[in-house]
KOLDREN-556982 format. One record per atom (N, C-alpha, C): residue in three letters; atom name; y, x, z. Coordinates in Angstrom, 1 decimal. Layout:
# residues N
- resn;name;py;px;pz
- ALA;CA;Y;X;Z;
...
//
This chain:
# residues 146
- resn;name;py;px;pz
- MET;N;2.2;23.8;-57.7;
- MET;CA;1.8;22.5;-57.1;
- MET;C;2.7;21.4;-57.5;
- LYS;N;2.0;20.5;-58.0;
- LYS;CA;2.0;19.0;-58.0;
- LYS;C;3.0;18.4;-57.1;
- LYS;N;4.7;17.7;-56.8;
- LYS;CA;4.9;17.4;-55.7;
- LYS;C;4.3;15.7;-56.0;
- VAL;N;4.2;14.7;-55.2;
- VAL;CA;3.5;13.6;-55.4;
- VAL;C;4.2;12.9;-54.2;
- TYR;N;4.5;11.7;-54.5;
- TYR;CA;5.6;10.5;-53.3;
- TYR;C;4.2;9.5;-53.4;
- LEU;N;3.8;9.2;-52.2;
- LEU;CA;3.3;8.4;-52.1;
- LEU;C;3.8;7.3;-50.8;
- TYR;N;3.7;5.8;-51.3;
- TYR;CA;4.3;5.1;-50.7;
- TYR;C;3.2;3.9;-50.2;
- THR;N;3.2;3.5;-49.1;
- THR;CA;2.3;3.2;-48.3;
- THR;C;2.6;1.9;-47.2;
- ASP;N;1.7;0.8;-47.5;
- ASP;CA;1.6;-0.8;-46.5;
- ASP;C;0.6;-1.1;-46.0;
- GLY;N;0.4;-1.7;-44.9;
- GLY;CA;-0.6;-2.2;-44.6;
- GLY;C;0.0;-3.7;-44.1;
- ALA;N;-0.9;-4.7;-44.1;
- ALA;CA;-0.7;-6.0;-43.6;
- ALA;C;-1.6;-6.9;-43.1;
- CYS;N;-1.5;-7.6;-42.4;
- CYS;CA;-2.4;-8.5;-41.8;
- CYS;C;-2.0;-10.0;-41.3;
- SER;N;-3.1;-10.6;-41.7;
- SER;CA;-2.6;-12.1;-41.2;
- SER;C;-3.4;-12.8;-39.9;
- GLY;N;-2.9;-12.4;-38.8;
- GLY;CA;-3.4;-12.2;-37.4;
- GLY;C;-3.4;-10.8;-37.6;
- ASN;N;-4.2;-10.6;-36.2;
- ASN;CA;-4.3;-9.0;-35.9;
- ASN;C;-5.4;-8.8;-34.5;
- PRO;N;-6.6;-9.0;-35.0;
- PRO;CA;-7.3;-8.8;-36.3;
- PRO;C;-7.3;-10.0;-36.9;
- GLY;N;-7.6;-9.8;-38.3;
- GLY;CA;-7.3;-11.0;-38.9;
- GLY;C;-7.6;-10.2;-40.4;
- PRO;N;-7.8;-11.3;-41.6;
- PRO;CA;-8.3;-10.8;-43.1;
- PRO;C;-6.8;-9.6;-42.8;
- GLY;N;-7.0;-8.8;-43.8;
- GLY;CA;-5.9;-7.8;-43.9;
- GLY;C;-5.7;-7.1;-45.4;
- GLY;N;-4.8;-6.9;-45.8;
- GLY;CA;-4.2;-5.8;-47.4;
- GLY;C;-3.8;-4.6;-46.9;
- TRP;N;-3.9;-3.8;-48.0;
- TRP;CA;-3.3;-2.6;-48.2;
- TRP;C;-2.8;-2.4;-49.0;
- CYS;N;-1.7;-1.4;-49.6;
- CYS;CA;-1.2;-0.8;-51.1;
- CYS;C;-0.7;0.5;-51.0;
- ALA;N;-0.9;1.4;-52.1;
- ALA;CA;-0.4;2.4;-52.2;
- ALA;C;0.2;2.9;-53.3;
- ILE;N;1.2;3.2;-53.5;
- ILE;CA;1.8;3.4;-54.6;
- ILE;C;1.8;5.2;-55.0;
- LEU;N;1.1;5.3;-55.9;
- LEU;CA;1.1;6.8;-56.2;
- LEU;C;2.5;7.1;-57.3;
- ARG;N;3.4;8.3;-57.2;
- ARG;CA;4.4;8.4;-58.2;
- ARG;C;4.5;10.2;-58.6;
- TYR;N;4.0;10.5;-59.6;
- TYR;CA;4.7;12.0;-59.7;
- TYR;C;5.0;11.9;-60.9;
- ASN;N;6.4;12.8;-61.2;
- ASN;CA;7.3;12.5;-62.3;
- ASN;C;7.6;11.0;-62.5;
- ASP;N;7.2;10.6;-64.2;
- ASP;CA;7.7;9.0;-64.4;
- ASP;C;6.3;8.1;-64.5;
- ARG;N;5.2;8.9;-63.8;
- ARG;CA;4.0;8.6;-63.7;
- ARG;C;3.9;7.7;-62.3;
- GLU;N;3.0;6.4;-62.3;
- GLU;CA;3.1;5.3;-61.2;
- GLU;C;1.6;4.8;-61.3;
- LYS;N;0.9;4.6;-60.2;
- LYS;CA;-0.4;4.7;-60.0;
- LYS;C;-0.2;3.6;-58.8;
- VAL;N;-0.5;2.4;-58.7;
- VAL;CA;-0.6;1.2;-57.7;
- VAL;C;-2.3;0.9;-57.3;
- LEU;N;-2.4;1.1;-56.1;
- LEU;CA;-3.7;1.1;-55.4;
- LEU;C;-4.0;-0.4;-54.9;
- SER;N;-4.8;-0.8;-54.7;
- SER;CA;-4.9;-1.9;-53.4;
- SER;C;-6.0;-2.8;-52.9;
- GLY;N;-5.9;-3.2;-51.6;
- GLY;CA;-7.5;-3.9;-51.8;
- GLY;C;-7.1;-4.5;-50.2;
- SER;N;-8.2;-5.0;-49.8;
- SER;CA;-8.2;-5.8;-48.7;
- SER;C;-9.8;-6.1;-48.1;
- GLU;N;-9.7;-6.3;-46.8;
- GLU;CA;-10.8;-6.9;-45.6;
- GLU;C;-10.5;-7.9;-45.1;
- PRO;N;-11.7;-8.5;-45.1;
- PRO;CA;-11.8;-10.3;-44.5;
- PRO;C;-11.6;-9.9;-42.6;
- ASP;N;-11.6;-9.0;-41.9;
- ASP;CA;-11.5;-9.1;-40.6;
- ASP;C;-11.3;-7.2;-40.3;
- THR;N;-10.1;-7.3;-40.1;
- THR;CA;-9.5;-5.9;-39.3;
- THR;C;-8.1;-6.3;-39.0;
- THR;N;-7.5;-5.3;-38.6;
- THR;CA;-5.9;-4.8;-37.8;
- THR;C;-4.9;-4.4;-39.0;
- ASN;N;-3.9;-4.3;-38.2;
- ASN;CA;-2.9;-3.4;-39.2;
- ASN;C;-3.0;-2.5;-39.6;
- ASN;N;-3.2;-1.9;-38.1;
- ASN;CA;-3.6;-0.4;-38.0;
- ASN;C;-4.2;0.3;-39.0;
- ARG;N;-5.3;-0.4;-39.2;
- ARG;CA;-6.5;0.2;-40.2;
- ARG;C;-6.0;-0.1;-41.6;
- MET;N;-5.3;-1.3;-41.5;
- MET;CA;-4.9;-1.3;-42.9;
- MET;C;-4.0;-0.2;-43.5;
- GLU;N;-3.0;0.1;-42.6;
- GLU;CA;-2.0;1.1;-42.7;
- GLU;C;-2.6;2.5;-43.1;
- LEU;N;-3.7;2.9;-42.2;
- LEU;CA;-4.1;4.1;-42.2;
- LEU;C;-5.0;4.0;-43.8;
- THR;N;-5.8;2.9;-44.0;
- THR;CA;-6.3;2.9;-45.7;
- THR;C;-5.8;3.1;-46.5;
- ALA;N;-4.5;2.8;-46.5;
- ALA;CA;-3.2;2.9;-47.4;
- ALA;C;-3.2;4.4;-47.6;
- VAL;N;-3.0;5.1;-46.8;
- VAL;CA;-2.8;6.3;-46.9;
- VAL;C;-3.8;6.9;-47.2;
- ILE;N;-5.1;6.8;-46.8;
- ILE;CA;-6.3;7.5;-47.3;
- ILE;C;-6.7;7.1;-48.4;
- GLU;N;-6.6;5.9;-49.1;
- GLU;CA;-6.8;5.5;-50.5;
- GLU;C;-5.9;6.2;-51.2;
- GLY;N;-4.8;6.3;-51.0;
- GLY;CA;-3.7;7.2;-51.6;
- GLY;C;-3.8;8.5;-51.8;
- LEU;N;-4.0;9.5;-50.8;
- LEU;CA;-4.6;11.0;-51.1;
- LEU;C;-5.8;10.8;-51.4;
- GLY;N;-6.6;10.2;-51.1;
- GLY;CA;-8.3;10.3;-51.9;
- GLY;C;-8.3;10.2;-53.4;
- ALA;N;-7.1;9.5;-53.7;
- ALA;CA;-7.1;9.2;-55.2;
- ALA;C;-6.8;10.6;-55.8;
- LEU;N;-6.1;11.8;-55.5;
- LEU;CA;-5.4;12.7;-55.9;
- LEU;C;-6.8;13.4;-56.5;
- LYS;N;-6.8;14.1;-57.7;
- LYS;CA;-7.8;14.9;-58.2;
- LYS;C;-7.6;16.3;-58.1;
- GLN;N;-6.7;16.7;-57.5;
- GLN;CA;-6.0;18.2;-57.1;
- GLN;C;-5.4;18.7;-55.9;
- SER;N;-5.8;19.4;-55.3;
- SER;CA;-4.6;19.5;-54.3;
- SER;C;-2.7;19.6;-54.6;
- CYS;N;-2.2;18.6;-53.8;
- CYS;CA;-0.7;18.3;-54.3;
- CYS;C;-0.2;18.4;-53.1;
- ALA;N;1.4;18.6;-53.2;
- ALA;CA;2.1;18.4;-52.1;
- ALA;C;2.4;17.0;-52.0;
- VAL;N;2.2;16.5;-51.1;
- VAL;CA;2.6;15.0;-51.1;
- VAL;C;3.5;14.6;-49.8;
- GLU;N;4.5;13.6;-50.0;
- GLU;CA;5.4;13.2;-49.3;
- GLU;C;5.2;11.8;-49.2;
- VAL;N;4.4;11.3;-47.9;
- VAL;CA;4.1;10.2;-47.8;
- VAL;C;5.2;9.2;-47.1;
- ILE;N;5.8;8.1;-47.8;
- ILE;CA;6.8;7.4;-47.0;
- ILE;C;6.1;6.2;-46.9;
- THR;N;6.1;6.0;-45.5;
- THR;CA;5.6;4.4;-44.7;
- THR;C;6.3;3.9;-43.5;
- ASP;N;6.3;2.6;-43.4;
- ASP;CA;6.8;2.4;-42.3;
- ASP;C;6.2;2.2;-40.8;
- SER;N;4.9;2.7;-40.9;
- SER;CA;4.0;2.7;-40.0;
- SER;C;4.2;3.9;-38.9;
- LYS;N;4.5;3.5;-37.9;
- LYS;CA;5.2;4.8;-36.8;
- LYS;C;4.1;4.8;-36.5;
- TYR;N;2.7;4.2;-36.0;
- TYR;CA;1.6;4.8;-35.7;
- TYR;C;0.8;5.9;-36.4;
- VAL;N;0.7;5.9;-37.9;
- VAL;CA;0.3;6.6;-38.6;
- VAL;C;1.5;8.0;-38.7;
- CYS;N;2.7;7.9;-38.9;
- CYS;CA;3.9;8.9;-38.5;
- CYS;C;3.5;9.7;-37.4;
- ASP;N;3.7;9.2;-36.5;
- ASP;CA;3.8;9.7;-35.1;
- ASP;C;2.6;10.5;-34.9;
- ALA;N;1.2;9.9;-35.2;
- ALA;CA;0.0;10.8;-34.9;
- ALA;C;-0.5;11.9;-35.9;
- VAL;N;0.6;12.0;-36.9;
- VAL;CA;0.1;13.5;-37.7;
- VAL;C;1.9;14.0;-37.2;
- ASN;N;3.0;13.6;-37.2;
- ASN;CA;4.1;14.3;-37.0;
- ASN;C;4.2;15.0;-35.4;
- LEU;N;3.8;14.1;-34.2;
- LEU;CA;4.1;14.5;-32.9;
- LEU;C;2.6;14.9;-32.8;
- ARG;N;1.8;15.5;-33.6;
- ARG;CA;0.5;16.4;-33.7;
- ARG;C;-0.8;15.7;-32.5;
- TRP;N;-0.6;14.1;-32.4;
- TRP;CA;-1.8;13.7;-31.8;
- TRP;C;-2.9;13.3;-32.2;
- LEU;N;-2.8;13.5;-33.8;
- LEU;CA;-4.1;13.7;-34.1;
- LEU;C;-4.8;14.8;-34.1;
- HIS;N;-4.0;16.2;-34.2;
- HIS;CA;-4.2;17.9;-33.9;
- HIS;C;-5.2;17.5;-32.3;
- SER;N;-4.4;17.0;-31.2;
- SER;CA;-4.6;17.2;-30.1;
- SER;C;-6.0;16.0;-29.8;
- TRP;N;-6.2;14.6;-30.6;
- TRP;CA;-7.3;14.1;-30.7;
- TRP;C;-8.8;14.9;-30.9;
- MET;N;-8.7;15.5;-32.1;
- MET;CA;-9.5;16.2;-32.6;
- MET;C;-9.8;17.4;-32.0;
- ASN;N;-9.2;18.0;-30.9;
- ASN;CA;-9.2;19.3;-30.2;
- ASN;C;-9.9;19.0;-28.8;
- LYS;N;-9.6;17.6;-28.6;
- LYS;CA;-10.1;16.8;-27.1;
- LYS;C;-11.5;15.8;-27.6;
- SER;N;-12.1;15.9;-28.4;
- SER;CA;-13.2;15.4;-28.9;
- SER;C;-12.8;13.9;-29.2;
- TRP;N;-11.8;14.0;-29.5;
- TRP;CA;-11.4;12.3;-30.1;
- TRP;C;-11.2;11.6;-28.8;
- LYS;N;-10.5;12.0;-27.7;
- LYS;CA;-9.8;11.2;-26.7;
- LYS;C;-8.4;11.7;-26.9;
- LYS;N;-7.5;10.4;-26.2;
- LYS;CA;-6.5;10.5;-26.1;
- LYS;C;-5.9;10.8;-24.5;
- ALA;N;-4.9;11.0;-24.6;
- ALA;CA;-4.0;11.7;-23.2;
- ALA;C;-4.8;11.1;-22.0;
- ASP;N;-4.8;9.7;-22.3;
- ASP;CA;-5.5;9.1;-21.0;
- ASP;C;-6.6;9.3;-20.9;
- ASN;N;-7.5;9.9;-21.9;
- ASN;CA;-8.9;10.2;-21.9;
- ASN;C;-9.8;9.4;-22.2;
- LYS;N;-9.3;8.4;-23.0;
- LYS;CA;-10.0;7.0;-23.6;
- LYS;C;-10.0;7.3;-25.0;
- PRO;N;-11.2;7.0;-25.3;
- PRO;CA;-11.2;7.0;-27.1;
- PRO;C;-10.7;6.8;-27.9;
- VAL;N;-10.2;7.5;-28.9;
- VAL;CA;-9.1;7.0;-30.0;
- VAL;C;-9.5;5.8;-30.8;
- LEU;N;-8.8;5.0;-30.9;
- LEU;CA;-8.9;3.6;-31.9;
- LEU;C;-9.3;4.5;-33.1;
- ASN;N;-9.9;3.7;-33.9;
- ASN;CA;-10.1;4.2;-35.3;
- ASN;C;-10.5;5.5;-35.6;
- ARG;N;-11.3;5.8;-35.1;
- ARG;CA;-11.8;7.5;-35.3;
- ARG;C;-12.4;7.6;-36.8;
- ASP;N;-13.0;6.7;-36.9;
- ASP;CA;-13.8;7.0;-38.7;
- ASP;C;-12.4;7.0;-39.9;
- LEU;N;-11.3;6.4;-39.7;
- LEU;CA;-10.3;6.5;-40.4;
- LEU;C;-9.5;7.5;-40.2;
- TRP;N;-9.6;8.0;-39.1;
- TRP;CA;-8.5;9.4;-38.7;
- TRP;C;-9.4;10.4;-39.2;
- GLN;N;-10.8;10.3;-38.8;
- GLN;CA;-11.3;11.4;-39.4;
- GLN;C;-11.2;11.5;-41.0;
- SER;N;-11.1;10.3;-41.5;
- SER;CA;-11.2;10.7;-43.2;
- SER;C;-10.0;11.0;-43.5;
- LEU;N;-8.7;10.9;-42.6;
- LEU;CA;-7.4;11.0;-43.0;
- LEU;C;-7.4;12.8;-42.6;
- ALA;N;-8.0;13.3;-41.5;
- ALA;CA;-7.8;14.4;-41.2;
- ALA;C;-8.6;15.6;-42.7;
- GLU;N;-9.5;14.8;-43.2;
- GLU;CA;-10.2;15.7;-44.3;
- GLU;C;-9.5;15.8;-45.2;
- LEU;N;-8.8;15.0;-45.6;
- LEU;CA;-7.8;14.9;-46.6;
- LEU;C;-6.3;15.3;-46.6;
- LEU;N;-6.2;15.6;-45.5;
- LEU;CA;-5.0;16.2;-45.1;
- LEU;C;-5.5;17.9;-45.0;
- SER;N;-6.3;18.0;-45.0;
- SER;CA;-6.8;19.6;-45.4;
- SER;C;-6.9;20.0;-46.5;
- ARG;N;-6.9;19.1;-47.4;
- ARG;CA;-6.7;19.4;-48.6;
- ARG;C;-5.6;19.6;-49.5;
- HIS;N;-4.6;18.6;-49.2;
- HIS;CA;-3.0;18.8;-49.6;
- HIS;C;-2.1;19.2;-48.2;
- GLU;N;-1.1;19.5;-48.6;
- GLU;CA;0.1;19.8;-48.2;
- GLU;C;1.0;18.6;-47.9;
- VAL;N;1.0;17.9;-47.1;
- VAL;CA;1.7;16.9;-46.6;
- VAL;C;2.2;16.5;-45.7;
- ARG;N;3.3;15.8;-45.8;
- ARG;CA;4.5;15.3;-45.2;
- ARG;C;4.8;14.2;-44.9;
- PHE;N;4.7;13.4;-43.5;
- PHE;CA;5.2;12.2;-43.3;
- PHE;C;6.5;11.8;-43.0;
- THR;N;7.0;10.6;-43.8;
- THR;CA;8.6;10.4;-43.6;
- THR;C;8.2;8.8;-43.4;
- TRP;N;8.9;8.5;-41.9;
- TRP;CA;9.3;7.4;-41.8;
- TRP;C;10.1;6.4;-42.1;
- ILE;N;10.1;5.1;-42.4;
- ILE;CA;11.2;4.5;-42.7;
- ILE;C;11.1;2.9;-42.4;
- LYS;N;12.1;2.3;-42.2;
- LYS;CA;12.0;0.9;-41.3;
- LYS;C;11.6;0.0;-42.3;
- GLY;N;10.4;-0.7;-42.2;
- GLY;CA;10.2;-1.9;-42.4;
- GLY;C;10.5;-3.1;-43.1;
- HIS;N;10.5;-3.8;-44.2;
- HIS;CA;11.4;-5.1;-44.3;
- HIS;C;12.4;-5.1;-44.3;
- ALA;N;13.6;-3.6;-45.0;
- ALA;CA;14.7;-3.2;-44.6;
- ALA;C;15.2;-3.0;-46.0;
- GLY;N;14.4;-3.2;-47.1;
- GLY;CA;15.2;-3.5;-48.5;
- GLY;C;14.7;-2.0;-49.2;
- HIS;N;14.0;-1.2;-48.8;
- HIS;CA;13.4;-0.4;-49.6;
- HIS;C;12.4;-0.5;-50.4;
- PRO;N;13.1;-0.2;-51.7;
- PRO;CA;12.2;-0.7;-53.2;
- PRO;C;10.6;-0.5;-53.1;
- GLU;N;10.0;0.5;-53.1;
- GLU;CA;8.8;0.5;-52.7;
- GLU;C;8.2;0.2;-51.2;
- ASN;N;8.5;0.0;-50.3;
- ASN;CA;8.0;-0.2;-49.3;
- ASN;C;7.9;-2.0;-49.3;
- GLU;N;9.1;-2.3;-50.1;
- GLU;CA;8.9;-4.0;-50.4;
- GLU;C;7.8;-4.5;-51.1;
- ARG;N;7.6;-3.7;-52.3;
- ARG;CA;6.5;-3.8;-53.3;
- ARG;C;5.2;-3.9;-52.6;
- CYS;N;5.0;-2.5;-52.0;
- CYS;CA;3.6;-2.2;-51.0;
- CYS;C;3.4;-3.6;-50.1;
- ASP;N;4.4;-4.1;-49.4;
- ASP;CA;4.1;-4.8;-48.6;
- ASP;C;3.8;-6.5;-49.6;
- ALA;N;4.6;-6.4;-50.6;
- ALA;CA;4.0;-7.7;-51.1;
- ALA;C;3.0;-7.8;-51.7;
- VAL;N;2.2;-6.6;-52.2;
- VAL;CA;1.1;-6.7;-52.6;
- VAL;C;0.1;-6.5;-51.4;
- ALA;N;0.3;-5.8;-50.4;
- ALA;CA;-0.8;-5.9;-49.3;
- ALA;C;-0.9;-7.4;-48.6;
- VAL;N;0.1;-8.4;-48.7;
- VAL;CA;0.2;-9.5;-48.7;
- VAL;C;-0.8;-10.2;-49.4;
- GLU;N;-0.6;-10.2;-50.8;
- GLU;CA;-1.3;-10.9;-51.7;
- GLU;C;-2.6;-10.6;-51.7;
- GLU;N;-3.2;-9.2;-50.9;
- GLU;CA;-3.9;-8.7;-51.2;
- GLU;C;-5.1;-9.8;-49.9;
- TYR;N;-4.6;-9.7;-48.8;
- TYR;CA;-5.3;-10.2;-47.6;
- TYR;C;-5.0;-12.2;-48.0;
- GLN;N;-4.3;-12.4;-48.8;
- GLN;CA;-3.7;-13.7;-48.6;
- GLN;C;-5.0;-14.7;-49.3;
- LYS;N;-6.2;-13.5;-50.4;
- LYS;CA;-7.0;-14.0;-51.0;
- LYS;C;-8.4;-14.4;-49.8;
- TYR;N;-8.4;-14.1;-48.8;
- TYR;CA;-9.1;-14.5;-47.8;
- TYR;C;-8.8;-16.1;-47.1;
- LEU;N;-7.8;-16.2;-47.4;
- LEU;CA;-6.8;-17.7;-46.7;
- LEU;C;-7.0;-18.5;-47.6;
- LYS;N;-7.4;-18.7;-48.8;
- LYS;CA;-7.6;-20.0;-49.8;
- LYS;C;-9.0;-20.5;-49.4;
//
């Protein structure tokens, strides 16, 4: 199974507001950068979209390490919140509906195709790929501010 590294970040100007995302896929010495934006969204939606788009770009099952500064995404998977939400008909522990259900459902489907590990890193702390992702995500949402 191929080992792929997926670096992701999402950014928003306002929350909600225009948002951008970036995903960098790295396999051996090959790299692919994906990015996009939405005119009215939230930071959490952009963080999720970056992971979804990155995993969705893989053409076969892979072992993927997702490196992100999003505690929201990491904790939802690593602390098994996502699993719990799915088992509780998309309700949180407080019985309120899960926010961004559409994106969580997409992510859950992609997680079933790959062997995925999530690693959290501190944002804006000099991690080269995280800084690149952030710069691209910001560039993406700035298209709406001109």
